[in-house]
C-alpha positions in Angstrom: 0.3 0.0 -0.1 1.4 3.6 -0.9 -0.1 6.8 0.8 0.8 9.4 -1.4 2.0 13.0 -0.7 -0.7 15.1 0.2 -3.1 12.2 1.1 -4.7 11.2 4.5 -5.6 7.8 5.8 -7.8 8.5 8.9 -9.0 5.8 11.5 -12.3 7.0 12.8 -13.0 4.9 15.8 -11.1 2.5 17.9 -10.0 0.5 14.6 -6.4 -1.3 13.9 -4.8 -1.2 11.2 -3.0 -4.5 11.2 0.1 -5.3 8.8 0.7 -8.9 8.2 4.2 -10.7 7.5 5.2 -9.6 3.9 2.9 -6.3 3.8 4.7 -3.4 2.5 3.2 0.3 3.5 5.2 3.3 2.2 3.5 6.3 3.7 4.5 9.6 2.0 1.4 11.2 3.5 -0.3 11.0 6.9 -1.9 8.1 8.5 -4.2 9.7 11.5 -5.2 7.6 14.0 -7.2 10.0 15.9 -7.7 9.2 19.7 -8.3 5.3 19.5 -6.8 4.1 16.5 -3.6 1.8 16.6 -1.1 0.0 13.8 0.6 -3.2 14.5 3.2 -3.7 12.4 4.9 -7.2 11.6 8.7 -7.6 12.6 10.9 -6.5 10.0 8.1 -4.8 8.1 7.5 -1.2 9.7 5.8 1.4 7.8 8.4 3.5 5.8 8.2 6.7 3.8 8.5 10.5 3.9 5.0 10.8 5.9 3.8 10.5 9.0 1.7 8.9 11.9 -0.3 10.8 14.1 -2.1 10.0 17.4 -3.7 12.3 20.0 -4.5 12.1 23.8 -7.0 14.6 25.0 -7.5 13.7 28.6 -5.3 14.8 31.7 -4.9 11.3 32.9 -1.5 9.8 33.8 0.3 8.0 31.2 1.4 4.7 32.4 4.0 3.8 29.8 1.7 2.2 27.0 2.4 3.2 23.4 -0.2 5.5 22.2 -1.4 4.5 18.9 1.0 1.5 18.7 3.6 3.8 17.2 6.3 2.7 19.4 7.0 5.2 21.9 6.0 4.3 25.4 5.2 7.1 27.9 5.3 7.4 31.6 4.1 10.5 33.1 2.2 11.6 36.4 1.6 15.3 35.4 -0.1 15.5 32.1 -2.4 18.5 30.8 -3.9 17.4 27.6 -4.2 17.5 24.5 -1.2 15.8 23.5 -0.1 14.7 19.8 2.6 12.4 19.3 3.9 12.2 15.4 6.2 9.5 14.3 8.3 9.9 11.0 10.5 7.7 9.3 13.3 9.9 7.4 16.6 9.6 9.6 17.7 13.0 11.4 21.3 14.0 11.3 23.7 16.2 13.6 24.9 19.3 12.1 28.3 17.6 11.6 26.3 14.7 9.6 26.1 11.6 11.5 22.5 10.2 11.1 20.1 8.8 13.4 18.0 5.6 13.2 15.1 5.7 10.6 12.2 6.4 13.5 11.8 9.8 15.3 8.9 11.3 17.3 7.3 14.5 18.1 5.5 14.7 21.6 3.6 17.9 21.3 1.8 18.9 24.7 1.6 22.8 24.4 -0.5 22.6 27.8 2.3 20.8 29.9 4.8 23.0 30.8 6.6 21.1 33.6 7.2 17.7 34.5 8.9 14.8 33.7 8.1 12.0 31.0 9.9 8.7 31.0 10.2 7.3 27.5 10.9 4.0 26.0 11.6 4.2 22.3 11.0 0.8 20.3 12.5 0.3 17.0 12.6 -2.3 14.5 16.2 -3.4 13.6 15.5 -2.8 9.9 15.4 1.1 11.1 18.9 0.7 12.4 20.3 2.8 9.5 23.7 1.2 9.8 24.0 1.9 13.5 25.0 -0.6 16.0 21.9 -1.1 18.7 24.2 -1.5 21.5 25.7 1.9 20.9 22.2 3.7 20.6 21.3 6.6 22.9 18.2 9.0 23.0 18.7 12.5 21.9 15.9 15.4 22.2 15.6 18.6 19.9 13.4 21.6 19.6 13.5 21.3 16.1 13.7 18.3 13.6 16.5 19.9 12.0 18.4 20.3 15.5 20.6 20.9 17.3 20.4 17.6 19.2 21.1 17.0 22.8 21.9 13.8 24.2 19.3 12.4 27.1 20.9 10.4 30.0 19.8 6.7 28.5 19.5 3.3 29.0 19.6 0.7 26.1 18.1 -2.6 25.8 19.3 -4.1 22.5 18.0 -7.3 22.9 14.6 -5.9 22.7 15.1 -3.4 20.7 14.6 -0.4 23.0 16.2 2.9 24.4 14.9 4.7 27.4 15.3 8.1 29.0 13.7 10.7 30.8 12.6 14.1 29.2 11.9 17.3 31.0 9.0 19.4 29.6 8.3 21.4 27.4 8.7 17.9 25.2 9.9 17.9 22.1 11.6 15.7 19.1 13.2 12.7 20.2 15.2 9.8 18.4 17.9 7.6 18.7 21.7 8.4 17.4 25.0 6.3 17.8 25.8 7.8 21.5 29.5 7.8 20.6 29.1 9.7 17.4 31.0 12.9 17.4 29.1 16.0 17.8 29.6 19.8 19.7 27.8 18.6 22.4 29.8 19.5 25.8 29.3 16.0 27.4 28.2 14.0 24.5 29.9 10.5 25.6 28.8 9.3 28.9 28.7 6.2 30.8 28.4 5.4 34.4 32.0 5.7 34.9 33.2 7.9 31.9 32.6 11.5 30.5 34.5 12.8 27.4 34.0 16.3 25.9 34.2 17.6 23.2 34.2 15.0 20.8 34.1 17.5 18.1 37.0 19.3 18.9 39.7 22.0 17.4 42.2 20.8 20.3 41.3 20.6 23.8 39.7 17.1 24.9 38.8 16.4 28.8 38.5 12.8 29.9 36.5 12.6 33.3 36.8 9.2 35.1 33.6 8.8 37.6 33.1 5.9 40.6 36.3 5.6 41.6 37.8 4.9 38.2 41.1 5.9 37.4 42.6 6.9 33.9 46.1 5.3 33.6 46.4 5.3 29.5 45.0 7.2 26.6 45.6 6.5 23.0 44.3 8.5 19.9 44.0 5.9 16.9 43.3 7.3 13.2 41.6 5.5 10.7 44.4 3.0 9.7 44.7 1.8 13.4 47.7 3.8 14.2 48.5 5.7 17.6 49.2 9.1 16.8 48.9 10.7 19.8 49.8 8.7 23.5 50.6 11.5 26.2 52.3 10.3 29.5 49.8 10.3 32.1 49.8 9.9 36.2 47.3 7.7 37.1 44.2 10.1 38.0 40.3 10.6 37.5 40.8 13.5 35.1 43.1 14.0 32.2 43.2 16.8 29.3 44.6 16.1 25.8 45.6 18.8 23.0 44.5 17.6 19.5 45.7 20.5 17.8 48.7 19.0 16.4 46.7 16.3 14.5 45.4 16.9 10.9 41.6 17.2 10.6 39.5 14.1 10.3 38.0 11.1 12.2 40.0 9.5 15.5 39.3 7.1 17.9 40.2 7.6 21.8 41.2 4.7 23.6 40.9 4.7 27.4 43.0 2.3 29.4 43.1 -0.2 26.4 39.3 -1.1 26.5 36.8 1.8 26.4 37.0 3.2 22.5 35.2 6.7 21.7 34.9 8.4 18.2 36.3 11.8 17.9 36.6 14.1 14.9 39.1 16.5 14.5 38.1 19.8 13.3 
């Protein structure tokens, strides 16, 4: 089925659009699920295209983690003021530096909810990974679909094809990027025991170990696998580096011979 640009497919009432295995739906228009419609997609065959799917919540009742419209975004929030419009799209977003997202994004538009936090669980189909690695995904938010995108502190369950995070109001666009992709975000690469910033840099780089971890070695590696910078360090929880001597391009930072982080030198 192809929904052409400028065309709206509207479900009036508690109807379910169920897509069986082998079904192909290209949505270049709008699928309007209303307040009670839903879509069920077969594994490996999600809706694709340049269009969007939309569902609406009109009540002020708390949200309990269910996925409105079956679109793949679970929301838990105790403080809610309707209406809420949830829009899903399929064209990957990108950082200003060029790195792409998965082929699934959402806009949570709640103009009357000006405070409070929503716990989000974004579910994706593996065919939407867009070349990214499931284990490396993190959630990012933006006030505009073109960005800039800011990282949310995320948890990743690759075996269930989900990425989770909390987002404070006003709610906005959300999608999943490679959490290690280099951008100008000041604290992009963040784990429970390691922060590195900025991963898009003209020279300065800060590596901060947390939870009692000690940094002992740092190695900057180029695209051929050569170590091009290896500063001498005293074991510490905080280290700084200067990459200004390196040519512009992509590099990797290896911390203690284990954690590897993508960098880009301007």
